[in-house]
N, C-alpha and C positions, 0 to 999 in steps of 0.2 A: 228213811231207814228200811222200809219195805222193799224199795227198789234195790237198795244196796244188798239186801238178803237174797233177792232173786238173782242178781248178777253173780254174787258169790256162789250160790248154789249151782249156777250154770257153768261157771268157770272152774270150779273145784275138780271135777263136777261132783255134786251131791246127788241124792236120790230122794224121791217122794215116798214117805211112809204112809200118809193118809190124806185124803181130800174129803172134806165134809161140806155139803151145800148149806148155805144160810138161807132159809126160806120161812120167815116168821108168819106169812099169810098165805102160804102155799105157792108163792112165786119166788123163784131163786133170785136173790139180790147180791149174792156173793159167795165166796168159798173160804173155808179155813183150810190152809195147806200146811202140813207138817213135813219138815225135811229131817233127814237122819242126822245131819251134822250142823245145820244152820237154824235149828229151832222152828218155830211156827209163825206164820203171817196170816193176816186177814185181808182178803182181796175182794173189794166191792166192785160190782159191775156198773157200767155207765148206762142207765136207762134212758137218758135224754141228753144228748150231747149239746143241744142248744142251751140248756139250763146252765151249762158250764162255760158260757161264752166269755165271761170275765174272770174265770179261774185259770191261772197258769197251769198247764199240763206238763208234768215232768216225764222224761223218757230217757232213752239211751241211744247213742249213736257210736259208730266205730270209726276211728281214725288211725291209720298205720298200725292196725292190729290191737289198738288199745280202746276199750270201751269208756266213753266219757258221758257226762251228764248232758241232757238236752232239755230245753224248755220250749214248748209250743213248736216242736220240730226243728229248732235251731240250737247250735252248740251253746251251752251255758258257760260264759267266760268267768274267770276269776278276776280279782281286782287288777291284775296285771294284763288281763286280756287273754291269757293262756287257757286252753281247755282244762276242765277239772275231771281227772280220772275217777271213775266210780270206786274202784278199789285202789286206795292210796295209803301211804304210810300213816297218815294222821286219822284215817277213818272218817274223813270229812264228808258229810252229806248236806245237800241244800236245805236251808230252813226258810219258811215262808210265813209272813204275818201281814195282817191288814191294819193299816194305820192312817188316819186322816184321809180316808177315801181312796187310798192307793195300796196295792200289794207291794210289799217290800221283801227282798230276798237277800240271804246271806250264804256265802260259800266258805266262810272261815270260822264256823262255830258260833256265830252271833256277834263277832267283834265289829263287823262293818255291815251295813245294810244299804241297798240301793233300790230305787223304785222299779217295779216290774209291770206297771200298767194300772189302769183305773179299776178300783174295786166297786162292787155294788154299793149304792148309797146307803149310808148308815152302818156299814159293816165295821164291827169292832173286834170280832173274833174270826179265826180261821175257819172257813167252812169245811165240812167233810168232803173230800175229793174222791170220786170214783177213780180207781187206778187201772182197772183192766176192762177190756171189752169182750173177752172171750176166754174161757177155761175149758179145754176139751181133752178127753181121754183118748190116747192112741194105744196101739198094741203094746208098746213097751215104754211109753213115756206119757207125761202130762204136758200139753202145750198151753202156754200162757201168753196171751196177746195183750199188750198194754192199751190204754185208752186212745193212744194216737192211731191205733189200727195197723201199725206197721212193725213196731218193735215186738219181737216174739222170743220166748225162751222155751226150750224143749228139755225138760228135766226127766231123766229115766226113773222108772218105778223101782222100788226096793226089790231086790232079787233079780233085776235085769242086769246082764253083763253089758258094760259100757266102757269104751276107751276114748279118751280125748287127747289131742296133741296140742302143744303150745308152739305154733310156728306161723310166721308171716306167710301170706299167700301172694304169689308163689315164692318159694325159697330160692334166692338167686346165688349162683355159684360162679367162681372163676375156676380155671383148670386146676385140678388136684386140691382144691379147697375142701375143708371139712366143716360141716355145720352139725351142731348137736341139738336135737329136738327132744324136749321133755314130754313124757306121756303120763297119764293118770288113768288107772283102772278102778271102776266101781262095780260092786256086785260080784266080785271075783272071790277066789280063795287061794290057799297055798298051792293048789294044783294048777292055777291059771298060768299059761305060758304065753309070752308075747314074742311075735316074730315080725320081721320087716322084709318086704320083697318088692321088686319092681312090677308094675302092671304088665310089662312085656320084658321079661328078663333078657338082657343082652350085655351085661357087664359095664354099661355106661356109668352106673353109680354102684358103689358097694355100701352095705349097711351093717352096723354092729349094734345089737341090742345089749344095753347095760342095765340090768335091773338094780334098783335101789332096795326095794322090798317087794312084797307080793302085790302092792297097789300102785307102785310108781317106778320110774326109771327113765332112761333116755335112749335115743337112737343116734349113733354117730354116722353121718352120711358123708361119703367121700365121692367127689366128682372125678371120674376117670376120663370119659369122653362126654362132652356136653351136648345134651339134647333136652327138649321139653318132655318131662316124664311125670307119671304119678307113682308115688311110693305108698304101698298099703301097709299100715301098721295094724296088726291083728292080734287080738287077745282071744284065747280059747281055753276051755277046761274039758274038752272032749265032747260035752253035750251042747254047749252054747258057744257062739262065736260073735265077736263084735269087731268092726273094722273102722279105722280112721284113715283119711287120705292126706298125704303131704304132696303138694305140687312143687316140682323143682324145675328150674330153667337156667339158661345161660345169662349171666350178668351182661348188660348191654355193652360195657366197655371197661377199660382199665384206667381211663383218665381220672386223675384225682385219687387213685387207690394205690396200695402197695402190693407189689409182687415179690414174694419171698422165694429165693432159690435155695433149696436145701442142698442140692448136689451141684457143684460147680460145672458149668457147661450145659445145663439143662434149661436155660432161659427160653431158648427157641421153642422147646416143647410146651412150656407153660403158656406161650403166646400164640400157639399154632391155631387156636380156634377163634382168635380175635381178628377183626379187620385192621390190618397193619396201617392202612392209610388213615384210619380214624384216631390213631394214637398220637396225641400231641404233647401230653404231659404224663410222666411216668416216674414213680418212686420204686427203686429196686433195692431190696435188702437180701441178706443171706450171703452165700458163698459164690463169688464170681471168678471167672478166668478170662483169658483172651477171647475164647469162643463166644462168651456172653457179650463182651464188648463189641465184637463184630456184629452180633445180632442187633444190638442197640443202634449201631451205625447204619444198619440196613433198614431201619424204620424210616420211611421217606419223609414224614412230616413231624418227627419228634423235635419239639422246641424247648421243653423244660425237662431236665433230667436230674433227679435227686438220688445220688449214690452215697449219701452221708452215713447211712447205717449199714452199708455193704462191707463185707470182708474181702478186700482187694488190696493186697500189699503194694503191688506195682501196676501202674497204668501202662499198657503196651505203647510202644513208640507209634506216633502218628495215629493214636486211637480214634480221634474224631477229625482227622485231616480232611478238608474239603466237605465237611458236614455242614452245609450252609443253612439248613433249617434250624440247627441248634443255637439257641440264644442264651440259655442259662444252664450251667452244670454245677452241681454241688458235689464235691469230691469226698471220698471216704475220710472219716476222722482218723483212722489208723491204717 
């Protein structure tokens, strides 16, 4: 549950209101950390890693932009073998107990348990597990490192302006495609303004900031000409500034994806940045005309073509005559 709180505070993002050292005999053995929105947690340091040899260590790892539970540095699977996201609809957190000399773990709220390794002899109760190896204060944040020594969270202090974006890295585009990236601002006010711009402005991508309220909103990013770029999303109130970065790049190809033509005759411009020789499978939707069909015929290795969702009332005469690479064509429904 403590790990769940840390991840929630990091992803929201939340901010740290207070950090109080726990030092009963003059030596710090942990910290009490209070968050503005996620309550308070107690974090005990790990004074002796060897003493925890038989105690499973929980942590967090990231897969495809989603933070999932880990145990002893490995993904923690569910009963189906799938990774278990830390933040999920059921609020499921791993449970651990010692029984008959073995640790047992549950990822479904205690409905099912499975062995997780041998426990110390005679163990009948769950031992207290140190959770973190380091808690350090930075200029504008508190950095919390888990006991695995690798997983770390950096949660801003209260009063610090901070902006976070929810985007996969890098964000992949096809020509003229639009992606919407959500952002969250903490420590701001009604005067806080969010802007988005390219690291090197050249018109290759255009951005539109759409605020939801003073603390959140989204940025609509449109690819005009495809290059690898960084987009800076910046929050400022005149006195303070915070920036988050979104990396954008060209999607490697169109095979297996759908290209939608909004204006008939423009398919060639949508495909101009792709390697024509690498296109073997293509699904095309939207409005097509004879110019677009000619573009398709000129793709040298096109083998599978799906026009089922396209708006094309009449297929031109000899549309794919002598197109020997083409093996499957799905025609428009109407």
